[in-house]
Every structure is written in structure tokens, then in C-alpha cells.
N, C-alpha and C positions, 0 to 999 in steps of 0.2 A: 760720199758727199756729206759735209757737216750740216747739222741742223741749224737753220738760220731763220730769223724773223726779218721780213721785208717791210720797209716803210716807204710809201710812195706818195708823192704830191698829186692830189686830184686836180685836174685842170678846171673843173667846175664843181660846184656844191652838189652833193647827192640830192636826187629828187625824192619827194616824200614817199613814193611807192617803190623806189629803186632798192633792190637787194643785191648784195655783192658776194661773189664766189671767188675762189682763188684764181687770180690772173695778174700777178705783178708785172708780167712782160708787156702789158698794155700801157704802162706808164714809164716814160723815159726818165723822169726825175725821181730817182729812188736810191735807197741805200739798204744794205743788209747788215744785220748784227748777229753774231754768233750766239746761239741759245745759251751756251754755258756762261758766256760773259754777261748776257742780259739777266740770266737767272741769279748769278752772284750779286749783281747790282740790285735787282729787285729784292733780294733777301735783306739788304741793308736799308732799303727805302720802302719796305712793304707797306707801312701805314700811309705814307704820303702817296705812293703809287696807286693804291686802291681807293684813294679819295678823288682822283682825277676823273671828271665827268666825260664820258664817251658814249658811243653807241655800238652795239654788237650787230653786225650784218646789215642793219638798216636804221633809219631814223625813228622807227617804231619801237626800238629796243634800247632805251636809255639805260646805261650801266655805269660802272666805275672800274678803272684799271684797264688792263689789256686782256683780250681773249687769247690766252696763250696758245690754244690749238684751233683758233678760228679767225674771224675777220673783225677788226675794230675800226670804227670811224672816229677819228680824233678831230673835233672842231677846232677852229683857229684859237679860241681862248684857252682851250685845254692844251694846245700845242705849246703855248708859252709856259704853262704850268709844268708840263712834262720836261721841257727843255731846261727849266730852272732846277729840276731834280738831277739832271745828268752832271756827274762830278768827276768823270774820268776822261783822259785824252782819247781813250778808245772810242768814245761816242762823239767825236768832233763832227763827223759827217752827218750823223743823225741830228745833233744839236743845230747845225746849220740848216738842215732841211726843215726842222720844226720852227726855227726862227723865220725862215722864208715864208712858210705857210701862214704864220701869224701876221707877218708884214703885208702879205698879199691877200689876207682874209680867205684862205683856202683850207680845205680839209686835208688831213693825212689819212691814208688808209694803211692799216697795219695787218699784215698777213702773218699769223702765228705759224709755228712749226707744224 
């Protein structure tokens, strides 16, 4: 099985005490991106990617970028920033999910490899 990153639309905003573990199957609105493809893209967009405000595992851990081997919570404003960085047709599904999250004011959860 190839290494993939899963991006899922959270139906509700994370609670202040909520922590997330790997469970992409819980969310019907999701897409997967191959690690090699995302790695190649991140190499070209490294500075911009690592400037996107996110949270690692819970709202108590503000960070920047993606937790490559963990869980990232992407807030709606950051979903737009991330979507604007995607420049390849290979990311069309992810771009659409990020756009939807921003429009509906919802978080995206990213599960790294």
C-alpha cells in the first residue's frame, strides 16, 4: 500500500480539549494524496507551506505547516492559504475540499503518513 496523506472535512469545529488520533475512516468527506507527490510539491513551496498557521493534534498546539507523520488541524482561514499554494492538477480534489472547508467555515484534519 502506498504512503498517503489523508485530508478530511471535520463536520464540527474541534473542541478546546479534544485531541485527535489517526481515524480518517470516521469522516466521509475526505481525499488522499500520495506522499511522493506531496513531498515533491512541498519541496517547491517549502517557505510558503511552513508559514501556514495550523494546530498539531489539538487546539492547544499552534504550529505552522503540516505534521508530516502526525495529525494537523487546518482552520478555515488556513485552508484558503493552503489551497492557494496548490498549483498542480494532481491536487484538484484536495483544492476542492479546502475551498469547501473555507466556504463552510470548517476545519480540515490532515493525517500524515
